[in-house]
C-alpha positions as CSV (number, residue, x, y, z in Angstrom):
1,L,220.9,167.9,123.4
2,K,217.2,168.7,122.7
3,R,217.9,168.7,119.0
4,L,219.5,165.3,119.2
5,F,216.7,163.8,121.3
6,P,213.5,165.7,120.4
7,F,211.2,164.0,122.8
8,G,209.3,167.2,123.5
9,R,208.2,167.4,119.8
10,G,206.0,164.3,120.0
11,L,206.0,160.9,118.3
12,V,206.0,162.0,114.7
13,H,207.3,164.8,112.6
14,D,205.0,167.4,111.1
15,Y,205.6,165.7,107.7
16,W,205.0,162.2,108.7
17,A,207.7,159.7,107.8
18,A,206.2,156.4,106.5
19,N,206.9,154.3,109.5
20,V,204.9,152.3,112.0
21,W,204.0,155.2,114.2
22,A,202.5,157.1,111.3
23,L,200.2,154.1,110.6
24,Y,199.4,154.0,114.4
25,L,198.4,157.6,114.5
26,F,196.4,157.3,111.2
27,A,194.5,154.4,112.7
28,S,193.9,156.5,115.8
29,R,192.4,159.3,113.8
30,V,190.2,156.9,111.8
31,A,189.0,155.3,115.0
32,T,188.3,158.7,116.5
33,V,186.2,159.8,113.5
34,A,184.4,156.5,113.4
35,F,183.7,156.6,117.2
36,R,182.1,160.0,116.8
37,R,180.0,159.2,113.8
38,I,178.9,155.6,114.4
39,P,176.1,155.2,117.0
40,F,177.5,152.6,119.4
41,P,175.4,151.3,122.3
42,D,176.2,153.1,125.6
43,D,177.9,150.1,127.2
44,I,180.3,149.6,124.3
45,R,180.9,153.4,124.1
46,S,181.9,153.5,127.8
47,L,184.3,150.6,127.4
48,V,186.0,152.0,124.3
49,Q,186.1,155.7,125.1
50,P,189.2,155.7,127.3
51,F,191.2,154.3,124.4
52,I,190.1,156.7,121.7
53,P,192.3,158.4,120.6
54,F,195.0,155.8,121.0
55,P,197.5,156.6,123.7
56,E,200.8,158.0,122.4
57,P,203.7,155.7,123.1
58,T,206.4,157.1,125.4
59,P,210.0,157.4,124.3
60,G,210.9,154.6,126.7
61,L,208.3,152.2,125.3
62,V,209.5,153.0,121.7
63,A,213.1,152.3,122.7
64,I,212.1,148.9,124.3
65,I,210.2,147.9,121.2
66,L,213.1,148.9,119.0
67,L,215.5,146.9,121.2
68,F,213.2,143.9,121.0
69,V,213.2,144.0,117.2
70,L,217.0,144.4,117.1
71,V,217.8,141.5,119.5
72,P,217.7,138.7,116.8
73,T,220.2,140.6,114.6
74,M,222.5,141.1,117.6
75,I,222.4,137.4,118.5
76,Y,223.1,136.4,115.0
77,A,225.9,138.9,114.7
78,W,227.5,137.5,117.8
79,K,227.3,134.0,116.4
80,V,228.8,135.0,113.0
81,G,231.5,137.0,114.8
82,T,232.5,134.2,117.2
83,S,232.4,131.5,114.5
84,S,234.6,133.6,112.2
85,L,237.1,134.1,115.1
86,K,237.2,130.3,115.9
87,R,237.6,129.2,112.3
88,W,239.3,132.2,110.6
89,W,241.4,129.9,108.4
90,Q,238.4,128.1,107.0
91,L,235.8,130.8,106.5
92,N,235.9,133.2,103.6
93,S,236.2,136.7,105.0
94,F,233.5,137.8,102.6
95,I,230.7,136.1,104.7
96,P,231.1,138.1,107.9
97,A,231.7,141.3,105.9
98,M,228.5,140.8,103.9
99,F,226.6,139.9,107.1
100,F,227.9,143.2,108.6
101,V,226.4,145.2,105.8
102,H,223.1,143.3,106.0
103,G,223.0,143.9,109.8
104,V,223.6,147.6,109.3
105,V,220.8,147.8,106.7
106,F,218.4,145.9,109.0
107,S,219.3,148.0,112.1
108,S,219.0,151.3,110.2
109,F,215.7,150.3,108.6
110,S,214.3,149.1,112.0
111,A,215.4,152.4,113.6
112,F,213.6,154.3,110.9
113,M,210.4,152.2,111.1
114,L,210.2,152.2,114.9
115,G,212.1,155.3,116.0
116,F,210.6,158.2,118.0
117,H,210.1,161.4,116.0
118,V,211.8,160.1,112.8
119,H,212.5,162.5,110.0
120,E,211.7,161.3,106.5
121,K,215.4,161.8,105.4
122,A,216.4,159.2,108.0
123,I,215.7,156.4,105.5
124,M,218.9,157.3,103.8
125,T,220.8,155.6,106.7
126,A,219.3,152.3,105.4
127,I,219.4,153.1,101.6
128,I,223.1,154.1,101.4
129,P,224.5,150.8,102.8
130,L,221.9,148.9,100.7
131,T,223.5,150.2,97.6
132,L,226.6,148.3,98.6
133,L,224.6,145.1,98.6
134,A,222.9,145.9,95.3
135,T,226.2,145.7,93.5
136,T,227.0,142.2,94.8
137,S,223.9,140.2,93.9
138,C,220.6,140.3,92.2
139,Y,218.9,139.2,95.4
140,S,220.0,142.3,97.2
141,A,219.2,144.6,94.4
């Protein structure tokens, strides 16, 4: 279970995956170095010091942010699914199927970009379904 949910290992992997948290931690390190080298007035330094380095987001906060990002896709998927059930004789079955693949790609990419302790190989969960879309249109390629 610890290998499936590696919360004890920290926010990012040793080899940083190019996601939002890698940028966050990079900005934290830049701010820490700048805070040490730039001579700020004492009143500004006392205000900023509790936030340098930036606090590490907890797994719960990361999960809430990811859920917040995925909500629009879930709502749209619900609408596409219910409209295809109501008018199944009018709709082309290609439209809900293509939306499903787009939804999988968006969800996988969002999980990669906002996930806690994401390995760099996790991008494959978004790239492999994206290859299905690349064969159907120039826009998706």
